[in-house]
C-alpha angles and dihedrals in degrees: 000000000000133000127202116189107221095177132011100174137062140255099306113016122152096224109015137066117232125258118323135131131187116209126196119196120127080312133052109225142158130231106204126338110219129173117304093010092105093067089047088053088055090051092057091066091231113144099250090192090068098055108117105176132047121179123196125203093200141325109264105131095247089065103046117011097103088060087075092057092042094051092048090051090050091052092050090046094052099036104040109013100054094248128142131201138176123259116289125226118199117193137180145124123325109299096038095116094046093047097052097037090052095043096046091043088063103037115086116250098023102083098093118028118196090225132047119270123191122195116202130189112214132211128186095290126116119238138173134241105193106309093339122099118213119197114189117196129187111239132186116257120130119003110256096018119103109225129182134204118200136218116198117197126188133159094347095312127109134202121189124199121190100199103199110334147154118223106286138152094247089060092051090051091048090054095045110143091338115163090224132016122193107200136189103253096171096149141026119254089246092057105037126183123210098231102040136057117257124214095266092051090050088058090046093053092047092050096046092045094046095231121180098222132008123215115195112208146146094067123189112212092258090062089065091066094062136056095252092169091060090045091054089045091062088073102026125048097188128095113304125190127187106222124238131183115276093014109152121208129184112213 
C-alpha cells in the first residue's frame, strides 16, 4: 500500500493545497479532494482518468471542491476528446448522493455524463473494493455535520485517516494498531480550536491507538508558527512526520 499526500493544508493556505490523499492498493482511490489538489494529482503522473473510487470525509469546501473541476474535466475528456474511462463511484457520509445529484443537476455541463457515476451514502459498515477493505467510522467534528474517518486495509497493512475530527473515542478505535495514521493537526496545542484536533491530541490519539507511524496534516496557517511535531511527540514516542504536499509513503 502507498500513500501520496496531495494536500496537507486547508482552504486558503499560502504554500499547501487543501485536504487530499491518493491511495494505491490493488485499487487507485482518493480520500477527499480539496482545492488545489487536482493539480497535485496531475503532478504525480497517475492517470487520473483511471481513478474509479473517491471517498469523502465530509462536505466542507476544503475537502471536496476540486471534485467539481475534476468531474467537469472528465466529462470533457470523454465527450469531446475521444477519451474513455471506467465507471466512477463517489462515496461519503449520509447525504452524499442528494448533495451531488442536486448540485450537478443545476450546474451547466454536468447533466449527462458519458460514463456511469454511482453515488453511495455510507454508514459505519466495512466494505470491500477489490481486495481492499474500507472501514468508515463516524467521528466528531462540527455539531450537526456527519463526518467520517476511514481505515484502509490491504495485505495485512492498515492506514487510518481522521478526516476532520475532534478527539473522540471512535477516532481512537479507528486508528487502533494502524501502521500509519494521518490525523487532522489543524492547530498547535498552545492555540487549540474546539472542532479540530490540535498537535498534542494527535499524539494522544496515536499513543492510545498504538499506531506505528503518525502523519500530521491539514495545517491551518497558524500551525506553521509552532513546532507541532514536538508537541505531538510529548504524548507519542513513535515516528512522527509532518506532512507536505506530494510526499509519498510506502506502508
